LUMZADO-99737 format. One record per residue (C-alpha): residue number from 1; residue in three letters; chain; x negated, y, z negated. Coordinates in Angstrom, 1 decimal. Layout:
<r nr="NUM" rest="ALA" kette="A" X="X" Y="Y" Z="Z"/>
...
This chain:
<r nr="1" rest="UNK" kette="A" X="0.0" Y="0.0" Z="0.0"/>
<r nr="2" rest="UNK" kette="A" X="-1.4" Y="3.4" Z="0.9"/>
<r nr="3" rest="UNK" kette="A" X="-1.7" Y="6.3" Z="-1.6"/>
<r nr="4" rest="UNK" kette="A" X="1.2" Y="8.1" Z="0.1"/>
<r nr="5" rest="UNK" kette="A" X="3.4" Y="5.0" Z="-0.1"/>
<r nr="6" rest="UNK" kette="A" X="2.6" Y="4.7" Z="-3.8"/>
<r nr="7" rest="UNK" kette="A" X="3.5" Y="8.3" Z="-4.3"/>
<r nr="8" rest="UNK" kette="A" X="6.8" Y="7.8" Z="-2.4"/>
<r nr="9" rest="UNK" kette="A" X="7.6" Y="4.8" Z="-4.5"/>
<r nr="10" rest="UNK" kette="A" X="6.7" Y="6.3" Z="-7.8"/>
<r nr="11" rest="UNK" kette="A" X="8.7" Y="9.5" Z="-7.0"/>
<r nr="12" rest="UNK" kette="A" X="11.5" Y="7.9" Z="-4.8"/>
<r nr="13" rest="UNK" kette="A" X="14.2" Y="10.0" Z="-6.5"/>
<r nr="14" rest="UNK" kette="A" X="12.4" Y="13.3" Z="-5.6"/>
<r nr="15" rest="UNK" kette="A" X="11.5" Y="12.1" Z="-2.1"/>
<r nr="16" rest="UNK" kette="A" X="15.1" Y="11.2" Z="-1.5"/>
<r nr="17" rest="UNK" kette="A" X="16.3" Y="14.6" Z="-2.7"/>
<r nr="18" rest="UNK" kette="A" X="13.8" Y="16.3" Z="-0.5"/>
<r nr="19" rest="UNK" kette="A" X="14.6" Y="14.3" Z="2.7"/>
<r nr="20" rest="UNK" kette="A" X="18.3" Y="14.0" Z="2.3"/>
<r nr="21" rest="UNK" kette="A" X="19.1" Y="17.5" Z="1.3"/>
<r nr="22" rest="UNK" kette="A" X="22.6" Y="18.9" Z="2.4"/>
<r nr="23" rest="UNK" kette="A" X="20.8" Y="21.5" Z="4.6"/>
<r nr="24" rest="UNK" kette="A" X="19.1" Y="18.7" Z="6.5"/>
<r nr="25" rest="UNK" kette="A" X="22.2" Y="16.6" Z="6.7"/>
<r nr="26" rest="UNK" kette="A" X="24.2" Y="19.6" Z="8.1"/>
<r nr="27" rest="UNK" kette="A" X="21.4" Y="20.3" Z="10.6"/>
<r nr="28" rest="UNK" kette="A" X="21.5" Y="16.7" Z="11.8"/>
<r nr="29" rest="UNK" kette="A" X="25.3" Y="16.7" Z="12.0"/>
<r nr="30" rest="UNK" kette="A" X="25.4" Y="20.0" Z="13.9"/>
<r nr="31" rest="UNK" kette="A" X="27.5" Y="21.7" Z="11.2"/>
<r nr="32" rest="UNK" kette="A" X="24.8" Y="24.0" Z="9.8"/>
<r nr="33" rest="UNK" kette="A" X="26.0" Y="27.6" Z="10.1"/>
<r nr="34" rest="UNK" kette="A" X="23.7" Y="29.5" Z="12.5"/>
<r nr="35" rest="UNK" kette="A" X="23.1" Y="32.2" Z="9.9"/>
<r nr="36" rest="UNK" kette="A" X="21.8" Y="29.7" Z="7.4"/>
<r nr="37" rest="UNK" kette="A" X="19.5" Y="28.3" Z="10.0"/>
<r nr="38" rest="UNK" kette="A" X="18.4" Y="31.8" Z="11.0"/>
<r nr="39" rest="UNK" kette="A" X="17.4" Y="32.6" Z="7.4"/>
<r nr="40" rest="UNK" kette="A" X="15.6" Y="29.3" Z="7.1"/>
<r nr="41" rest="UNK" kette="A" X="13.7" Y="29.8" Z="10.3"/>
<r nr="42" rest="UNK" kette="A" X="12.5" Y="33.3" Z="9.3"/>
<r nr="43" rest="UNK" kette="A" X="11.4" Y="32.0" Z="5.9"/>
<r nr="44" rest="UNK" kette="A" X="9.6" Y="29.1" Z="7.6"/>
<r nr="45" rest="UNK" kette="A" X="7.8" Y="31.5" Z="9.9"/>
<r nr="46" rest="UNK" kette="A" X="6.6" Y="33.7" Z="7.0"/>
<r nr="47" rest="UNK" kette="A" X="5.5" Y="30.6" Z="5.1"/>
<r nr="48" rest="UNK" kette="A" X="3.2" Y="29.7" Z="8.0"/>
<r nr="49" rest="UNK" kette="A" X="0.8" Y="32.3" Z="6.8"/>
<r nr="50" rest="UNK" kette="A" X="0.2" Y="30.4" Z="3.5"/>
<r nr="51" rest="UNK" kette="A" X="0.1" Y="27.1" Z="5.4"/>
<r nr="52" rest="UNK" kette="A" X="-2.5" Y="28.5" Z="7.8"/>
<r nr="53" rest="UNK" kette="A" X="-4.7" Y="29.8" Z="4.9"/>
<r nr="54" rest="UNK" kette="A" X="-4.5" Y="26.4" Z="3.3"/>
<r nr="55" rest="UNK" kette="A" X="-5.6" Y="24.7" Z="6.5"/>
<r nr="56" rest="UNK" kette="A" X="-8.5" Y="27.0" Z="6.9"/>
<r nr="57" rest="UNK" kette="A" X="-9.7" Y="26.3" Z="3.3"/>
<r nr="58" rest="UNK" kette="A" X="-9.2" Y="22.5" Z="3.9"/>
<r nr="59" rest="UNK" kette="A" X="-11.5" Y="22.7" Z="7.0"/>
<r nr="60" rest="UNK" kette="A" X="-14.1" Y="24.5" Z="4.9"/>
<r nr="61" rest="UNK" kette="A" X="-13.9" Y="22.0" Z="2.1"/>
<r nr="62" rest="UNK" kette="A" X="-13.9" Y="18.9" Z="4.3"/>
<r nr="63" rest="UNK" kette="A" X="-16.9" Y="16.6" Z="3.7"/>
<r nr="64" rest="UNK" kette="A" X="-17.7" Y="16.3" Z="7.4"/>
<r nr="65" rest="UNK" kette="A" X="-16.5" Y="17.2" Z="10.9"/>
<r nr="66" rest="UNK" kette="A" X="-14.5" Y="14.0" Z="11.4"/>
<r nr="67" rest="UNK" kette="A" X="-12.5" Y="14.8" Z="8.2"/>
<r nr="68" rest="UNK" kette="A" X="-12.1" Y="18.4" Z="9.1"/>
<r nr="69" rest="UNK" kette="A" X="-10.9" Y="17.8" Z="12.7"/>
<r nr="70" rest="UNK" kette="A" X="-7.2" Y="16.8" Z="11.9"/>
<r nr="71" rest="UNK" kette="A" X="-6.8" Y="19.9" Z="9.8"/>
<r nr="72" rest="UNK" kette="A" X="-8.4" Y="22.1" Z="12.4"/>
<r nr="73" rest="UNK" kette="A" X="-6.2" Y="20.6" Z="15.2"/>
<r nr="74" rest="UNK" kette="A" X="-3.1" Y="21.1" Z="13.1"/>
<r nr="75" rest="UNK" kette="A" X="-4.1" Y="24.7" Z="12.4"/>
<r nr="76" rest="UNK" kette="A" X="-4.6" Y="25.2" Z="16.2"/>
<r nr="77" rest="UNK" kette="A" X="-1.2" Y="23.8" Z="17.0"/>
<r nr="78" rest="UNK" kette="A" X="0.4" Y="25.8" Z="14.2"/>
<r nr="79" rest="UNK" kette="A" X="-1.1" Y="29.1" Z="15.5"/>
<r nr="80" rest="UNK" kette="A" X="-0.5" Y="28.2" Z="19.2"/>
<r nr="81" rest="UNK" kette="A" X="2.4" Y="26.0" Z="20.2"/>
<r nr="82" rest="UNK" kette="A" X="4.3" Y="26.3" Z="17.0"/>
<r nr="83" rest="UNK" kette="A" X="4.0" Y="30.0" Z="16.9"/>
<r nr="84" rest="UNK" kette="A" X="5.3" Y="30.2" Z="20.4"/>
<r nr="85" rest="UNK" kette="A" X="8.2" Y="28.0" Z="19.4"/>
<r nr="86" rest="UNK" kette="A" X="9.1" Y="30.4" Z="16.6"/>
<r nr="87" rest="UNK" kette="A" X="8.9" Y="33.4" Z="18.9"/>
<r nr="88" rest="UNK" kette="A" X="11.2" Y="31.7" Z="21.6"/>
<r nr="89" rest="UNK" kette="A" X="13.6" Y="30.7" Z="18.9"/>
<r nr="90" rest="UNK" kette="A" X="13.7" Y="34.2" Z="17.4"/>
<r nr="91" rest="UNK" kette="A" X="14.8" Y="35.5" Z="20.9"/>
<r nr="92" rest="UNK" kette="A" X="17.5" Y="32.8" Z="21.1"/>
<r nr="93" rest="UNK" kette="A" X="18.7" Y="33.5" Z="17.5"/>
<r nr="94" rest="UNK" kette="A" X="18.6" Y="37.3" Z="18.3"/>
<r nr="95" rest="UNK" kette="A" X="16.2" Y="38.0" Z="15.5"/>
<r nr="96" rest="UNK" kette="A" X="14.5" Y="41.4" Z="16.0"/>
<r nr="97" rest="UNK" kette="A" X="10.8" Y="41.5" Z="15.8"/>
<r nr="98" rest="UNK" kette="A" X="11.0" Y="44.1" Z="13.0"/>
<r nr="99" rest="UNK" kette="A" X="13.1" Y="41.6" Z="11.0"/>
<r nr="100" rest="UNK" kette="A" X="10.7" Y="38.7" Z="11.1"/>
<r nr="101" rest="UNK" kette="A" X="7.6" Y="40.9" Z="10.8"/>
<r nr="102" rest="UNK" kette="A" X="9.0" Y="42.6" Z="7.6"/>
<r nr="103" rest="UNK" kette="A" X="10.6" Y="39.5" Z="6.0"/>
<r nr="104" rest="UNK" kette="A" X="9.5" Y="38.6" Z="2.5"/>
<r nr="105" rest="UNK" kette="A" X="9.4" Y="35.1" Z="1.2"/>
<r nr="106" rest="UNK" kette="A" X="12.2" Y="34.0" Z="-1.1"/>
<r nr="107" rest="UNK" kette="A" X="11.1" Y="33.3" Z="-4.6"/>
<r nr="108" rest="UNK" kette="A" X="11.1" Y="29.5" Z="-3.9"/>
<r nr="109" rest="UNK" kette="A" X="9.1" Y="29.8" Z="-0.7"/>
<r nr="110" rest="UNK" kette="A" X="6.7" Y="32.2" Z="-2.3"/>
<r nr="111" rest="UNK" kette="A" X="6.1" Y="29.8" Z="-5.2"/>
<r nr="112" rest="UNK" kette="A" X="5.6" Y="26.9" Z="-2.8"/>
<r nr="113" rest="UNK" kette="A" X="3.1" Y="28.9" Z="-0.7"/>
<r nr="114" rest="UNK" kette="A" X="1.3" Y="30.0" Z="-3.8"/>
<r nr="115" rest="UNK" kette="A" X="1.1" Y="26.4" Z="-4.9"/>
<r nr="116" rest="UNK" kette="A" X="-0.5" Y="25.3" Z="-1.6"/>
<r nr="117" rest="UNK" kette="A" X="-3.0" Y="28.2" Z="-1.5"/>
<r nr="118" rest="UNK" kette="A" X="-4.0" Y="27.7" Z="-5.2"/>
<r nr="119" rest="UNK" kette="A" X="-4.4" Y="23.9" Z="-4.5"/>
<r nr="120" rest="UNK" kette="A" X="-6.7" Y="24.8" Z="-1.6"/>
<r nr="121" rest="UNK" kette="A" X="-8.8" Y="27.2" Z="-3.6"/>
<r nr="122" rest="UNK" kette="A" X="-8.9" Y="25.3" Z="-6.9"/>
<r nr="123" rest="UNK" kette="A" X="-8.7" Y="21.7" Z="-5.7"/>
<r nr="124" rest="UNK" kette="A" X="-10.9" Y="19.5" Z="-3.6"/>
<r nr="125" rest="UNK" kette="A" X="-10.3" Y="18.3" Z="0.0"/>
<r nr="126" rest="UNK" kette="A" X="-8.4" Y="15.2" Z="-1.3"/>
<r nr="127" rest="UNK" kette="A" X="-5.9" Y="17.4" Z="-3.3"/>
<r nr="128" rest="UNK" kette="A" X="-5.4" Y="19.6" Z="-0.3"/>
<r nr="129" rest="UNK" kette="A" X="-4.7" Y="16.5" Z="1.9"/>
<r nr="130" rest="UNK" kette="A" X="-2.3" Y="15.1" Z="-0.6"/>
<r nr="131" rest="UNK" kette="A" X="-0.4" Y="18.4" Z="-0.7"/>
<r nr="132" rest="UNK" kette="A" X="-0.2" Y="18.4" Z="3.1"/>
<r nr="133" rest="UNK" kette="A" X="0.8" Y="14.8" Z="3.3"/>
<r nr="134" rest="UNK" kette="A" X="3.8" Y="15.5" Z="1.1"/>
<r nr="135" rest="UNK" kette="A" X="4.7" Y="18.9" Z="2.7"/>
<r nr="136" rest="UNK" kette="A" X="4.5" Y="17.6" Z="6.3"/>
<r nr="137" rest="UNK" kette="A" X="5.7" Y="14.1" Z="5.4"/>
<r nr="138" rest="UNK" kette="A" X="9.0" Y="15.5" Z="4.3"/>
<r nr="139" rest="UNK" kette="A" X="9.5" Y="17.1" Z="7.7"/>
<r nr="140" rest="UNK" kette="A" X="8.4" Y="13.9" Z="9.5"/>
<r nr="141" rest="UNK" kette="A" X="10.7" Y="11.8" Z="7.4"/>
<r nr="142" rest="UNK" kette="A" X="13.9" Y="13.7" Z="7.9"/>
<r nr="143" rest="UNK" kette="A" X="13.0" Y="14.7" Z="11.4"/>
<r nr="144" rest="UNK" kette="A" X="12.4" Y="11.1" Z="12.4"/>
<r nr="145" rest="UNK" kette="A" X="15.6" Y="9.9" Z="10.6"/>
<r nr="146" rest="UNK" kette="A" X="17.7" Y="12.5" Z="12.4"/>
<r nr="147" rest="UNK" kette="A" X="16.1" Y="11.8" Z="15.8"/>
<r nr="148" rest="UNK" kette="A" X="16.7" Y="8.0" Z="15.3"/>
<r nr="149" rest="UNK" kette="A" X="20.3" Y="8.8" Z="14.6"/>
<r nr="150" rest="UNK" kette="A" X="20.6" Y="10.6" Z="17.9"/>
<r nr="151" rest="UNK" kette="A" X="20.4" Y="14.2" Z="16.5"/>
<r nr="152" rest="UNK" kette="A" X="18.1" Y="16.8" Z="17.9"/>
<r nr="153" rest="UNK" kette="A" X="16.7" Y="18.4" Z="14.7"/>
């Protein structure tokens, strides 16, 4: 069993709550109000700043190039293709540039971003990787589940 599998098993109640949240279920069912999604997407975009900082620190703390490469590739995708996705979506959602540029993180998102950045500064490469495995694993879990069910999350 991998470390991540062990964490999921040990904290299965928290994992289930994170990956089967009403927001996610509404998104998959196509019943999520567009305004709710719009707010989420703006928050997610602002959060990317903390995510990118954490990735940069992870690359710097990696023990070798082979270990750093996945983090650097993820950061490149985040700052390239994913950024472009956000900008296209903002146009579709009619979010003015001034709105997403001036948006402040909600208290929950600010606390989460602070946690990731502090983990990066204060922890080692392994702690940063664990935080990313959980953060991105939640997205992968519910995204795959919804895609397998025929949704387009």
